[in-house]
Every structure is written in structure tokens, then in C-alpha cells.
PAROGU-97738 format. One record per residue: residue number from 1; residue in three letters; x, y, z of N, C-alpha, C, O in turn. Coordinates in steps of 0.02 Angstrom, whole numbers, always signed. Layout:
BEGIN
+-----+---------+--------+--------+--------+--------+--------+--------+--------+--------+--------+--------+--------+--------+
| num | residuo |    n_u |    n_v |    n_w |   ca_u |   ca_v |   ca_w |    c_u |    c_v |    c_w |    o_u |    o_v |    o_w |
+-----+---------+--------+--------+--------+--------+--------+--------+--------+--------+--------+--------+--------+--------+
| NUM |     Ala |      X |      Y |      Z |      X |      Y |      Z |      X |      Y |      Z |      X |      Y |      Z |
...
+-----+---------+--------+--------+--------+--------+--------+--------+--------+--------+--------+--------+--------+--------+
END
This chain:
BEGIN
+-----+---------+--------+--------+--------+--------+--------+--------+--------+--------+--------+--------+--------+--------+
| num | residuo |    n_u |    n_v |    n_w |   ca_u |   ca_v |   ca_w |    c_u |    c_v |    c_w |    o_u |    o_v |    o_w |
+-----+---------+--------+--------+--------+--------+--------+--------+--------+--------+--------+--------+--------+--------+
|   1 |     Unk |   +667 |   -924 |   -824 |   +592 |   -927 |   -831 |   +563 |   -998 |   -823 |   +595 |  -1050 |   -833 |
|   2 |     Unk |   +503 |   -994 |   -806 |   +471 |  -1031 |   -768 |   +415 |  -1054 |   -812 |   +387 |  -1006 |   -837 |
|   3 |     Unk |   +396 |  -1096 |   -825 |   +322 |  -1139 |   -850 |   +276 |  -1142 |   -795 |   +291 |  -1154 |   -737 |
|   4 |     Unk |   +212 |  -1128 |   -820 |   +153 |  -1134 |   -778 |   +106 |  -1136 |   -825 |   +108 |  -1088 |   -863 |
|   5 |     Unk |    +44 |  -1195 |   -840 |    -13 |  -1185 |   -871 |     +9 |  -1171 |   -934 |    -24 |  -1126 |   -961 |
|   6 |     Unk |    +63 |  -1198 |   -975 |    +82 |  -1180 |  -1035 |   +101 |  -1119 |  -1045 |   +101 |  -1093 |  -1101 |
|   7 |     Unk |   +114 |  -1099 |  -1007 |   +151 |  -1018 |  -1032 |   +207 |  -1001 |  -1004 |   +212 |  -1021 |   -946 |
|   8 |     Unk |   +249 |   -972 |  -1023 |   +287 |   -950 |   -995 |   +316 |   -877 |   -948 |   +321 |   -819 |   -968 |
|   9 |     Unk |   +327 |   -900 |   -896 |   +332 |   -821 |   -863 |   +394 |   -793 |   -874 |   +442 |   -832 |   -876 |
|  10 |     Unk |   +404 |   -725 |   -881 |   +463 |   -684 |   -894 |   +482 |   -652 |   -827 |   +466 |   -593 |   -831 |
|  11 |     Unk |   +510 |   -667 |   -768 |   +540 |   -605 |   -731 |   +569 |   -543 |   -748 |   +572 |   -496 |   -708 |
|  12 |     Unk |   +599 |   -539 |   -828 |   +619 |   -468 |   -849 |   +569 |   -428 |   -875 |   +560 |   -368 |   -882 |
|  13 |     Unk |   +537 |   -485 |   -888 |   +485 |   -419 |   -908 |   +442 |   -389 |   -876 |   +385 |   -410 |   -866 |
|  14 |     Unk |   +471 |   -324 |   -851 |   +452 |   -273 |   -803 |   +367 |   -245 |   -815 |   +328 |   -239 |   -767 |
|  15 |     Unk |   +350 |   -233 |   -879 |   +271 |   -224 |   -872 |   +228 |   -263 |   -884 |   +175 |   -248 |   -911 |
|  16 |     Unk |   +247 |   -333 |   -859 |   +193 |   -376 |   -869 |   +201 |   -367 |   -772 |   +154 |   -348 |   -738 |
|  17 |     Unk |   +274 |   -386 |   -742 |   +286 |   -380 |   -669 |   +244 |   -320 |   -635 |   +217 |   -328 |   -580 |
|  18 |     Unk |   +239 |   -248 |   -676 |   +204 |   -204 |   -632 |   +162 |   -184 |   -661 |   +151 |   -125 |   -647 |
|  19 |     Unk |   +104 |   -222 |   -725 |    +51 |   -220 |   -733 |     -2 |   -196 |   -705 |    -44 |   -159 |   -731 |
|  20 |     Unk |     +0 |   -221 |   -633 |    -58 |   -217 |   -574 |    -54 |   -140 |   -539 |    -96 |   -124 |   -497 |
|  21 |     Unk |    -12 |   -102 |   -556 |     -2 |    -38 |   -529 |    -10 |    +15 |   -584 |    +15 |     +9 |   -640 |
|  22 |     Unk |    -50 |    +71 |   -560 |    -57 |   +137 |   -591 |     -4 |   +175 |   -602 |    +42 |   +168 |   -562 |
|  23 |     Unk |     +4 |   +219 |   -651 |    +70 |   +239 |   -654 |    +71 |   +287 |   -569 |   +122 |   +294 |   -535 |
|  24 |     Unk |     +9 |   +310 |   -554 |    +21 |   +353 |   -481 |    +52 |   +297 |   -432 |    +97 |   +315 |   -394 |
|  25 |     Unk |    +34 |   +238 |   -431 |    +91 |   +210 |   -388 |   +156 |   +190 |   -393 |   +199 |   +179 |   -350 |
|  26 |     Unk |   +157 |   +186 |   -460 |   +227 |   +176 |   -492 |   +286 |   +219 |   -481 |   +344 |   +204 |   -467 |
|  27 |     Unk |   +250 |   +297 |   -491 |   +302 |   +336 |   -464 |   +290 |   +376 |   -399 |   +313 |   +433 |   -390 |
|  28 |     Unk |   +250 |   +340 |   -350 |   +250 |   +319 |   -304 |   +312 |   +311 |   -259 |   +350 |   +342 |   -223 |
|  29 |     Unk |   +295 |   +232 |   -290 |   +373 |   +181 |   -275 |   +421 |   +221 |   -293 |   +445 |   +252 |   -246 |
|  30 |     Unk |   +451 |   +235 |   -358 |   +486 |   +247 |   -369 |   +528 |   +315 |   -330 |   +587 |   +322 |   -315 |
|  31 |     Unk |   +491 |   +342 |   -325 |   +508 |   +412 |   -267 |   +511 |   +374 |   -190 |   +532 |   +407 |   -142 |
|  32 |     Unk |   +492 |   +313 |   -183 |   +502 |   +288 |   -102 |   +582 |   +261 |   -109 |   +630 |   +272 |    -71 |
|  33 |     Unk |   +579 |   +231 |   -157 |   +638 |   +201 |   -176 |   +703 |   +247 |   -198 |   +749 |   +227 |   -234 |
|  34 |     Unk |   +698 |   +288 |   -180 |   +737 |   +341 |   -231 |   +773 |   +360 |   -154 |   +832 |   +360 |   -138 |
|  35 |     Unk |   +703 |   +376 |   -110 |   +722 |   +411 |    -43 |   +756 |   +364 |    -16 |   +805 |   +380 |    +18 |
|  36 |     Unk |   +739 |   +293 |    -25 |   +771 |   +242 |    +36 |   +843 |   +243 |    +19 |   +887 |   +234 |    +61 |
|  37 |     Unk |   +854 |   +254 |    -49 |   +931 |   +257 |    -72 |   +984 |   +294 |    -50 |  +1044 |   +288 |    -62 |
|  38 |     Unk |   +935 |   +355 |     +3 |   +985 |   +402 |     +7 |   +992 |   +405 |    +91 |   +950 |   +421 |   +133 |
|  39 |     Unk |  +1053 |   +386 |    +97 |  +1087 |   +379 |   +165 |  +1063 |   +422 |   +214 |  +1043 |   +403 |   +269 |
|  40 |     Unk |  +1063 |   +479 |   +195 |  +1072 |   +538 |   +246 |   +988 |   +543 |   +262 |   +976 |   +554 |   +321 |
|  41 |     Unk |   +936 |   +536 |   +222 |   +853 |   +526 |   +216 |   +851 |   +457 |   +251 |   +800 |   +445 |   +283 |
|  42 |     Unk |   +891 |   +418 |   +251 |   +870 |   +343 |   +285 |   +881 |   +359 |   +388 |   +845 |   +349 |   +437 |
|  43 |     Unk |   +956 |   +393 |   +374 |   +952 |   +417 |   +456 |   +918 |   +454 |   +494 |   +911 |   +454 |   +555 |
|  44 |     Unk |   +892 |   +496 |   +444 |   +818 |   +562 |   +502 |   +776 |   +522 |   +479 |   +729 |   +541 |   +515 |
|  45 |     Unk |   +749 |   +474 |   +442 |   +708 |   +425 |   +458 |   +688 |   +358 |   +507 |   +635 |   +337 |   +531 |
|  46 |     Unk |   +758 |   +334 |   +508 |   +760 |   +312 |   +571 |   +756 |   +356 |   +642 |   +721 |   +339 |   +691 |
|  47 |     Unk |   +783 |   +393 |   +639 |   +776 |   +425 |   +703 |   +698 |   +473 |   +715 |   +680 |   +493 |   +770 |
|  48 |     Unk |   +659 |   +485 |   +651 |   +587 |   +493 |   +656 |   +540 |   +436 |   +685 |   +486 |   +438 |   +714 |
|  49 |     Unk |   +588 |   +374 |   +664 |   +538 |   +310 |   +674 |   +547 |   +303 |   +757 |   +498 |   +316 |   +792 |
|  50 |     Unk |   +594 |   +288 |   +781 |   +616 |   +283 |   +830 |   +577 |   +331 |   +874 |   +547 |   +308 |   +922 |
|  51 |     Unk |   +577 |   +384 |   +863 |   +544 |   +438 |   +913 |   +464 |   +428 |   +912 |   +430 |   +406 |   +959 |
|  52 |     Unk |   +450 |   +442 |   +871 |   +377 |   +396 |   +850 |   +347 |   +325 |   +872 |   +286 |   +317 |   +875 |
|  53 |     Unk |   +396 |   +272 |   +888 |   +386 |   +229 |   +937 |   +375 |   +232 |   +990 |   +332 |   +207 |  +1027 |
|  54 |     Unk |   +439 |   +282 |  +1001 |   +440 |   +302 |  +1088 |   +367 |   +344 |  +1121 |   +340 |   +339 |  +1176 |
|  55 |     Unk |   +351 |   +380 |  +1071 |   +297 |   +422 |  +1093 |   +238 |   +426 |  +1047 |   +220 |   +465 |  +1003 |
|  56 |     Unk |   +211 |   +367 |  +1076 |   +151 |   +350 |  +1019 |    +95 |   +400 |  +1007 |    +40 |   +385 |  +1031 |
|  57 |     Unk |   +103 |   +469 |   +967 |    +61 |   +502 |   +977 |    +21 |   +513 |   +905 |    -13 |   +561 |   +888 |
|  58 |     Unk |    +38 |   +443 |   +866 |     +2 |   +431 |   +810 |    +10 |   +492 |   +745 |    -19 |   +489 |   +691 |
|  59 |     Unk |    +51 |   +542 |   +763 |    +78 |   +591 |   +718 |    +95 |   +559 |   +652 |    +63 |   +582 |   +605 |
|  60 |     Unk |   +127 |   +523 |   +639 |   +155 |   +496 |   +584 |   +122 |   +435 |   +545 |   +135 |   +416 |   +488 |
|  61 |     Unk |    +75 |   +410 |   +591 |    +44 |   +357 |   +533 |     +7 |   +374 |   +490 |    -23 |   +325 |   +467 |
|  62 |     Unk |     -7 |   +431 |   +462 |    -43 |   +428 |   +387 |    +18 |   +441 |   +353 |     +7 |   +420 |   +297 |
|  63 |     Unk |    +80 |   +466 |   +354 |   +129 |   +465 |   +310 |   +157 |   +402 |   +313 |   +184 |   +397 |   +258 |
|  64 |     Unk |   +166 |   +355 |   +341 |   +179 |   +287 |   +356 |   +134 |   +237 |   +315 |   +156 |   +190 |   +281 |
|  65 |     Unk |    +58 |   +257 |   +325 |    +22 |   +231 |   +297 |    +28 |   +232 |   +220 |    +39 |   +181 |   +187 |
|  66 |     Unk |    +20 |   +300 |   +194 |    +38 |   +321 |   +132 |    +82 |   +308 |    +89 |    +74 |   +316 |    +29 |
|  67 |     Unk |   +158 |   +277 |   +129 |   +221 |   +275 |    +98 |   +249 |   +200 |   +108 |   +249 |   +156 |    +66 |
|  68 |     Unk |   +271 |   +197 |   +168 |   +302 |   +137 |   +160 |   +257 |    +63 |   +182 |   +272 |     +6 |   +163 |
|  69 |     Unk |   +214 |    +78 |   +214 |   +151 |    +21 |   +251 |   +137 |    -10 |   +163 |   +156 |    -65 |   +143 |
|  70 |     Unk |    +93 |    +50 |   +118 |    +58 |    +18 |    +64 |   +119 |    -18 |     +4 |   +105 |    -55 |    -43 |
|  71 |     Unk |   +183 |     +4 |    +23 |   +218 |    -52 |    -17 |   +248 |    -93 |    +10 |   +289 |   -128 |    -21 |
|  72 |     Unk |   +236 |    -99 |    +73 |   +282 |   -181 |    +86 |   +203 |   -221 |   +113 |   +205 |   -281 |   +127 |
|  73 |     Unk |   +134 |   -182 |   +118 |    +97 |   -217 |   +164 |    +33 |   -241 |   +112 |    +38 |   -228 |    +52 |
|  74 |     Unk |    -26 |   -277 |   +137 |    -83 |   -286 |   +118 |   -113 |   -246 |   +149 |   -152 |   -228 |   +106 |
|  75 |     Unk |   -125 |   -215 |   +196 |   -167 |   -228 |   +230 |   -174 |   -215 |   +320 |   -152 |   -265 |   +348 |
|  76 |     Unk |   -193 |   -172 |   +360 |   -209 |   -195 |   +433 |   -269 |   -238 |   +440 |   -294 |   -220 |   +493 |
|  77 |     Unk |   -310 |   -294 |   +411 |   -324 |   -338 |   +427 |   -334 |   -400 |   +353 |   -300 |   -405 |   +303 |
|  78 |     Unk |   -363 |   -419 |   +363 |   -389 |   -495 |   +327 |   -422 |   -457 |   +257 |   -401 |   -458 |   +199 |
|  79 |     Unk |   -479 |   -423 |   +285 |   -529 |   -419 |   +239 |   -493 |   -347 |   +193 |   -519 |   -337 |   +138 |
|  80 |     Unk |   -444 |   -307 |   +212 |   -412 |   -261 |   +176 |   -367 |   -305 |   +125 |   -368 |   -297 |    +64 |
|  81 |     Unk |   -334 |   -344 |   +153 |   -291 |   -404 |   +109 |   -319 |   -435 |    +46 |   -293 |   -439 |    -10 |
|  82 |     Unk |   -375 |   -455 |    +65 |   -408 |   -477 |    +12 |   -418 |   -451 |    -48 |   -423 |   -482 |   -101 |
|  83 |     Unk |   -422 |   -365 |    -35 |   -428 |   -335 |   -104 |   -363 |   -339 |   -128 |   -360 |   -323 |   -188 |
|  84 |     Unk |   -308 |   -355 |   -104 |   -232 |   -369 |   -141 |   -245 |   -409 |   -168 |   -252 |   -406 |   -229 |
|  85 |     Unk |   -255 |   -480 |   -121 |   -245 |   -549 |   -150 |   -279 |   -551 |   -221 |   -254 |   -591 |   -260 |
|  86 |     Unk |   -325 |   -520 |   -243 |   -403 |   -536 |   -306 |   -339 |   -495 |   -343 |   -314 |   -521 |   -392 |
|  87 |     Unk |   -318 |   -443 |   -324 |   -287 |   -392 |   -384 |   -234 |   -415 |   -392 |   -218 |   -394 |   -448 |
|  88 |     Unk |   -186 |   -452 |   -370 |   -126 |   -480 |   -376 |   -138 |   -556 |   -422 |   -104 |   -584 |   -465 |
|  89 |     Unk |   -199 |   -573 |   -390 |   -219 |   -650 |   -431 |   -252 |   -641 |   -513 |   -257 |   -685 |   -556 |
|  90 |     Unk |   -267 |   -582 |   -518 |   -289 |   -556 |   -591 |   -226 |   -562 |   -621 |   -238 |   -573 |   -680 |
|  91 |     Unk |   -138 |   -562 |   -608 |   -116 |   -557 |   -658 |    -69 |   -643 |   -623 |     -8 |   -654 |   -622 |
|  92 |     Unk |   -117 |   -681 |   -603 |    -85 |   -752 |   -596 |    -31 |   -751 |   -562 |    +21 |   -776 |   -582 |
|  93 |     Unk |    -42 |   -707 |   -477 |    +20 |   -706 |   -438 |    -15 |   -714 |   -376 |    -52 |   -671 |   -351 |
|  94 |     Unk |     -1 |   -778 |   -348 |    -36 |   -805 |   -270 |     +2 |   -748 |   -219 |    +42 |   -702 |   -230 |
|  95 |     Unk |    -33 |   -773 |   -160 |     -5 |   -731 |   -101 |    +31 |   -764 |    -46 |     -3 |   -814 |    -31 |
|  96 |     Unk |    +75 |   -761 |    -15 |    +75 |   -771 |    +58 |    +66 |   -743 |   +110 |   +107 |   -700 |   +123 |
|  97 |     Unk |    +23 |   -751 |   +150 |     +1 |   -697 |   +207 |    +64 |   -715 |   +261 |    +90 |   -767 |   +281 |
|  98 |     Unk |    +74 |   -634 |   +275 |   +111 |   -639 |   +319 |   +116 |   -609 |   +388 |   +145 |   -554 |   +388 |
|  99 |     Unk |    +94 |   -633 |   +455 |    +83 |   -588 |   +500 |   +148 |   -588 |   +547 |   +156 |   -642 |   +575 |
| 100 |     Unk |   +168 |   -567 |   +553 |   +235 |   -551 |   +614 |   +220 |   -485 |   +667 |   +210 |   -425 |   +656 |
| 101 |     Unk |   +223 |   -520 |   +721 |   +201 |   -475 |   +776 |   +243 |   -534 |   +832 |   +258 |   -593 |   +822 |
| 102 |     Unk |   +252 |   -498 |   +880 |   +302 |   -500 |   +929 |   +264 |   -523 |   +992 |   +211 |   -494 |   +996 |
| 103 |     Unk |   +273 |   -560 |  +1034 |   +202 |   -592 |  +1083 |   +244 |   -527 |  +1128 |   +302 |   -508 |  +1122 |
| 104 |     Unk |   +190 |   -504 |  +1176 |   +197 |   -469 |  +1233 |   +210 |   -509 |  +1301 |   +244 |   -559 |  +1312 |
| 105 |     Unk |   +175 |   -472 |  +1340 |   +202 |   -498 |  +1420 |   +168 |   -553 |  +1439 |   +195 |   -604 |  +1460 |
| 106 |     Unk |    +95 |   -542 |  +1431 |    +38 |   -569 |  +1450 |     +3 |   -637 |  +1406 |    +18 |   -659 |  +1351 |
| 107 |     Unk |    -44 |   -656 |  +1447 |    -82 |   -711 |  +1410 |   -123 |   -679 |  +1350 |   -114 |   -694 |  +1291 |
| 108 |     Unk |   -162 |   -639 |  +1369 |   -193 |   -602 |  +1328 |   -158 |   -579 |  +1263 |   -181 |   -582 |  +1206 |
| 109 |     Unk |   -100 |   -554 |  +1284 |    -60 |   -544 |  +1203 |    -37 |   -591 |  +1183 |    -24 |   -583 |  +1123 |
| 110 |     Unk |    -18 |   -661 |  +1210 |    -15 |   -724 |  +1165 |    -68 |   -756 |  +1138 |    -56 |   -795 |  +1092 |
| 111 |     Unk |   -133 |   -747 |  +1161 |   -172 |   -775 |  +1133 |   -208 |   -731 |  +1073 |   -227 |   -756 |  +1020 |
| 112 |     Unk |   -213 |   -658 |  +1093 |   -229 |   -615 |  +1024 |   -168 |   -657 |   +945 |   -183 |   -678 |   +889 |
| 113 |     Unk |   -113 |   -653 |   +976 |    -67 |   -684 |   +921 |    -95 |   -745 |   +879 |   -106 |   -745 |   +818 |
| 114 |     Unk |   -106 |   -811 |   +939 |   -134 |   -861 |   +895 |   -212 |   -846 |   +879 |   -230 |   -883 |   +833 |
| 115 |     Unk |   -257 |   -810 |   +898 |   -312 |   -786 |   +860 |   -301 |   -769 |   +795 |   -326 |   -797 |   +746 |
| 116 |     Unk |   -249 |   -708 |   +793 |   -256 |   -687 |   +710 |   -221 |   -737 |   +681 |   -233 |   -748 |   +622 |
| 117 |     Unk |   -161 |   -783 |   +721 |   -144 |   -840 |   +651 |   -184 |   -911 |   +625 |   -178 |   -951 |   +578 |
| 118 |     Unk |   -234 |   -899 |   +693 |   -299 |   -959 |   +663 |   -346 |   -923 |   +617 |   -372 |   -950 |   +568 |
| 119 |     Unk |   -355 |   -864 |   +634 |   -393 |   -825 |   +559 |   -354 |   -822 |   +488 |   -384 |   -815 |   +435 |
| 120 |     Unk |   -289 |   -827 |   +493 |   -258 |   -799 |   +437 |   -270 |   -871 |   +410 |   -306 |   -875 |   +360 |
| 121 |     Unk |   -239 |   -940 |   +442 |   -260 |  -1003 |   +426 |   -316 |  -1004 |   +391 |   -313 |  -1014 |   +330 |
| 122 |     Unk |   -367 |   -995 |   +418 |   -441 |  -1005 |   +392 |   -445 |   -962 |   +328 |   -467 |   -985 |   +276 |
| 123 |     Unk |   -422 |   -893 |   +335 |   -423 |   -859 |   +267 |   -384 |   -896 |   +207 |   -402 |   -887 |   +149 |
| 124 |     Unk |   -329 |   -937 |   +222 |   -290 |   -961 |   +167 |   -319 |  -1009 |   +140 |   -322 |  -1015 |    +78 |
| 125 |     Unk |   -353 |  -1063 |   +192 |   -372 |  -1125 |   +170 |   -452 |  -1113 |   +122 |   -474 |  -1142 |    +73 |
| 126 |     Unk |   -476 |  -1061 |   +159 |   -536 |  -1064 |    +96 |   -526 |   -987 |    +33 |   -572 |   -954 |     +8 |
| 127 |     Unk |   -465 |   -981 |    +24 |   -459 |   -938 |    -29 |   -403 |   -955 |    -77 |   -345 |   -937 |    -65 |
| 128 |     Unk |   -422 |   -996 |   -144 |   -363 |  -1035 |   -189 |   -315 |   -986 |   -190 |   -256 |  -1002 |   -181 |
| 129 |     Unk |   -334 |   -912 |   -202 |   -250 |   -872 |   -208 |   -229 |   -859 |   -163 |   -208 |   -801 |   -165 |
| 130 |     Unk |   -218 |   -892 |    -95 |   -180 |   -892 |    -46 |   -171 |   -972 |    -39 |   -208 |  -1012 |    -11 |
| 131 |     Unk |   -112 |   -983 |    -73 |    -73 |  -1036 |    -21 |    -48 |  -1065 |    +34 |    -48 |  -1126 |    +46 |
| 132 |     Unk |    -25 |  -1021 |    +68 |    +11 |  -1043 |   +120 |     +3 |   -984 |   +178 |    -36 |   -941 |   +157 |
| 133 |     Unk |    +22 |   -974 |   +230 |    +46 |   -916 |   +287 |   +113 |   -926 |   +283 |   +145 |   -974 |   +261 |
| 134 |     Unk |   +136 |   -857 |   +314 |   +200 |   -848 |   +386 |   +184 |   -833 |   +440 |   +150 |   -781 |   +444 |
| 135 |     Unk |   +196 |   -859 |   +486 |   +208 |   -851 |   +542 |   +265 |   -831 |   +586 |   +316 |   -865 |   +583 |
| 136 |     Unk |   +265 |   -798 |   +613 |   +336 |   -762 |   +647 |   +338 |   -799 |   +722 |   +311 |   -778 |   +773 |
| 137 |     Unk |   +375 |   -853 |   +714 |   +364 |   -897 |   +785 |   +391 |   -863 |   +851 |   +384 |   -881 |   +910 |
| 138 |     Unk |   +420 |   -817 |   +829 |   +454 |   -773 |   +926 |   +367 |   -759 |   +938 |   +350 |   -754 |   +997 |
| 139 |     Unk |   +323 |   -753 |   +895 |   +267 |   -706 |   +914 |   +225 |   -736 |   +980 |   +183 |   -711 |  +1017 |
| 140 |     Unk |   +265 |   -815 |   +978 |   +251 |   -853 |  +1036 |   +275 |   -868 |  +1096 |   +250 |   -905 |  +1138 |
| 141 |     Unk |   +338 |   -831 |  +1100 |   +389 |   -844 |  +1151 |   +367 |   -785 |  +1228 |   +401 |   -785 |  +1278 |
+-----+---------+--------+--------+--------+--------+--------+--------+--------+--------+--------+--------+--------+--------+
END
């Protein structure tokens, strides 16, 4: 347990840990992790994911966005993430922005990666609920 602001944080208190989620979100999370614990389903998901990556038809985007994406990501933009940052802060949880992208082959790709990282830094600097960011350095190689 850790003490902050005179209050003890108890990480074993799952009621508090998940109080920012609705019943619907908790049920969705339960089924997602149940699915992810089935090796056969994970193999099928890997095959479908690799297929979707090679043929960017965007057919699987809605399914991915409604399942895995929202479980592990705050949004596709800083503006979308702001909603999650505020929601977490109401439960005294701070957010670290994580912009994970691989640089491609062109100077334009490098510049887009750099610009997005700089926007994330500016966002964090102006937001007391975001004490820092995480940047994947291989995105600049």
C-alpha cells in the first residue's frame, strides 16, 4: 500500500480500481480477457490480424476498435485521449501518454512522428493529469 495526500491507496481493492468503468465495460473486458486466454482463439486472432495487416481493407477496424483498442488505448488523437485522462483523474489516477509508432522510410514519416511526439509533450506540459509521456525511440531510426 502507498500513501498519498494522507490517504492510503489499496491496490487490492478492485471495487475502487475499476470504479471508473461501467458494468457494460467490465463485462466487455471480462469477455475480452477470457477470449485472450484461449490459445486456439489467439491463434485465429493472429492469423486474422496478419491478414488484415497485409490487406488493409479496413474490414476489421470496427471490431478491433470496439474490443482490443479501447481496452489498451485512450484514443486515436490527443483530443480523444483527453476524455480518458479526465475520467481516470476523477479516481486519482494520472496518465502517461504513450505514442508508439515506427518510422517509415521517408523524411516525411520521420517528421510526422516528431511532430506528434512534440504535440504530446505540449499536451502533457499543459495538463497536470499527465506527468509525462513515453516515446518509442525506434520511431526516429
